[in-house]
N, C-alpha and C positions, 0 to 999 in steps of 0.2 A: 504494500500500500504506500501511497504518497507520504513521505516523511513530514510534509507540511501539516498533516492531519494528526500528528502526535499530540498536539495540544488541544484537539477538538474531540468532543464526544458525540457520537452518532445516536440520535434519539428520534424515533417516529419520523424518519425521513429528513431530518434537519441536523446540521452540525452546530454544536454549541461549544463555546470555550469551556474549558474545565472549570474555571472560576464561576461561570454562569450556572452550570449544572449543580455545582456545590451550593451556590446561593439559592437556587430554586428549591433544592432539597431542604435547606435550612429554613427557608421561609414558607414551606408548604403548609404548615399549620397542624399537620397530623402525619404520623408515620406511614399510614396507608397510602398517602399521596407521595410522601417523600421517597418511599421505597421504589417507586417507578423510576425516579431519577437515579437513585443509588445503584439499581441493577444495571442501568446503562453505563454508569461510571465504573462499576466493577468489571463489566465486559471490556470496556476501554482499557482498564488496567491490565487485564489478562492478555489482550492483543499486543500491547506494547511493553509488557513486562515491568510496569510501573507499580511495584509492590508498595511503595510509600503511600499510595492512594488509600490503602486499607486503613491507615491511621486517620485519614480525613473522613472516610466513611464511618469509622467508629466514633469520631467526634460527634457526627450528626445523630447516629443511633443513640449515643449516650444522652444527647440533648432531649430526645423523645422518650427517654427511660426504657430503651429497648436493649437487651443484652448485646454486648459488642462481639465482634468476630474474634475468636481466640487467636492469639498470635504466638509464634514460636519464640522461645527464650533466646536472647542475644542474637537477634536477627539483624545483621548489619544492613541488609537491603532496606530495612524500614527506618533507617536513620538518615538525618539530613547531611548536608555537605560538611558539617563540622563534627560528624559522628554522634550527634545527639538524637535521641528519640524525639520526634515531633511533639509527642505528648508531654515532653519534659520542658518545653519552651514556656516562658513566662506567660505568654498570651493564652496558651492552652490551659495552664494551671488556673489563671484568673477566670476563664470561662467555666471551668469545672467547679471552682469554689462558688461562683455566683449561682450556678445551676442547683447546688445543694442547699443554698440559703433559703430560709423561710421568707415568705413575701414581705413581712415586716422588716426583716434585715435588709432585703434588697432596696426597699423604699428608703430606709434610713441612710444607707451608704450613698445612694444616688443624690439624696438631698444634701448630704455633706459635701459631695463632689461639686454640686452646682453652687453651693455657697462659696467654696474655694475658688471656683471659676470666676465669679463676680469680683472677688477680692483680689485675685492674682492677675487679672487681665481686664482690658476694656474691649475685648473682642465681641462679647455678647451685648449688643446695643439696640437690637430690634427684635420684634416678635418672630420674624422669619428665621432668626438664628436658632430657634428650636429644631430646625431641620438638622443641624449638626449633632444635637443631642440624640435625635432619632437615629441617625446613621451610625453613630458610635455604638449605641446600645444594640441596634439591630445586627451590626456586622461584627461586634466584638463580644457581646454578652448573651443576647437572646434573639434568635432568629424569628421567633413568633411575633415580635413587636414589628408593626408595620404602619403605614400611613393611615390606615383606617381605624386602628385601635390605639394609636399613640396618644390621642387627646386625653383619654382616661388615665393612662399611665403618667403622662406629663403633669396632670393636675395633682396626682398623688405624690409626686416627687418634688413639687415646687416648695422651696423652703419658706418658712414664715418670714415675713418682712421682704419677700421678693417684690421688686417694683411692679406696681399695677400695670405700668406701660409695657412690661415685658412678659406678662402672664399669657400662657398659651390659651387659644380659643379655637372654636370650630372654624372660624374664618381663617385663622392662621394655617390650619392644616390644609385647607383647600388651596392655599397659595404655594404650598410646597411644589406642586406640579409645574408652577411657573418658573421655579428656580432651577429645576433639574430637567434635562432632556429625557424623553421616554427611554431612550437607549441606555441611559446611565443608571436607571433604577435597578437593573439586574446586576450591576457591578458593586463590589464592596467600595466604600467611599475612598479607600486608599488606592484603588485601581481605576477610578474614573478618569476619563480623558479631560473632563472639565467639572471641577467641584467648586462651586461658588463659596462654600463654607469650609474649604479644606484646612485652612489655618486654625479655625476654631475647633474642628474635629480633632486635629493633632493635639491642641492644647488640652481639650477635655479628656482625651484618652491618656495623656501623660498624668493628669490629676487622678484619673481612675486607677491607673497602674500603681501610683504611689499609695493610694488608699488601700490597695489589696496586698501590698508588699509584706505587711506584718502578718497577714493571713497565710502567706506562702512560706515565710521563713520559720 
């Protein structure tokens, strides 16, 4: 097969980027839907000998509380270019810690991170900047969070004393589609060709990572 297709997964007559397939599975909302994408992803892994993909599939399965695919001990093929297991990266550990938290804990830590964001930077200065918070949470912590259900979540993580002019509203959510092109919604925020809130995303993610470091250590 054409080597150019190594980074593309064939599904239902269409080729998708690996990142797109993974994002579709993560954002599916239920494992019964996500499994359709994961099967195609695993078939792709088999064709091209990309065994590291099993780790990525297991991350999604774990998110849906489905048993992971058993892996052999000390399998070098499942390690990254630095010899580390992908599951051992800080990003994966943070995602796993977040997934195991009670809802109250999740809300509390997100409120704390938002409070620090306002104190440490002036990047969040309009309601539309909630888009950055949505993208970071969706792509780094919880793939079930999306544009349609984010308003409820944003309301619950808004800190006390948050400026009224910056509070999330239903109208704010409808404006998100004006900021991002349709083709960018399927990409993770850090892979988008054009992300109007990229700097804010990076800043918020740094704050979130710092907040979780004590949980990891």
